[in-house]
Residue, then its C-alpha position, 0 to 999 in steps of 0.5 A: m636549770s640553766e645551761t643544760s637545756d641543749s644537751n648538744s652543748l655538752s662537749k667534754k667526755y666527763y664532768s665533775i660533780g661540781e660542774v654538774a651541780e652548777m649546770f643545774n644550780v643545785a648542791t652537789s649533795l643533791i646530785r649524790f642523793w639522786q644518784s643513790e635514788f635513781e638507777i639511770i644516774n650512774p657516773q663512773k669513778s676515777k682512780t681516786g674515787l671522784r665521780q665522772f659524769t658523761p653527757e648521758d649521765i647529765e641527760n638522765i639528771r636533766l630528766v630527774y630535774h625536770l620531773v622533780k624540780e619543774k613538774g613537782f613529782t615526788l621521788q617515787g613518782a619520778k621513778d615510776a614515770l621513768k620506769q614506765s617510759k623514759k623516752k616519753v618523759k624525754t619527749q615531753m620535756e623536749m616538747l615543753e622546752s621547744l614551746k618555751k623557746i617559741r613563746s619567748f620568741l613571740v614575746d620578743m617579737r611582740n615587744t618590737l612591734p610599734t605600740d601605736p595601732s594606727l601604724 
């Protein structure tokens, strides 16, 4: 997943399926498939029938993406995890993202330190 790591960066009221697919670097067909499989993904439809995803829809897609693509859950496993506790899944995902940011910061910091041990 590329730019949806911080849901606060979502500034529009609605996003097209193409924009959402691009955020997660997946095909639009996968977004449509997940919509058919997961009740929590429920975009509105415009008068012309186009899907309009809200930031909440995108957050739900982010949870599904995390479970299926990053954690390797089956679709049924992801459904079960979300049914048991969506909040727990979200908390764990956010904690993992925070740890990744901290690790990246520490690696960057280590790389700026002098390599000569006598300094």
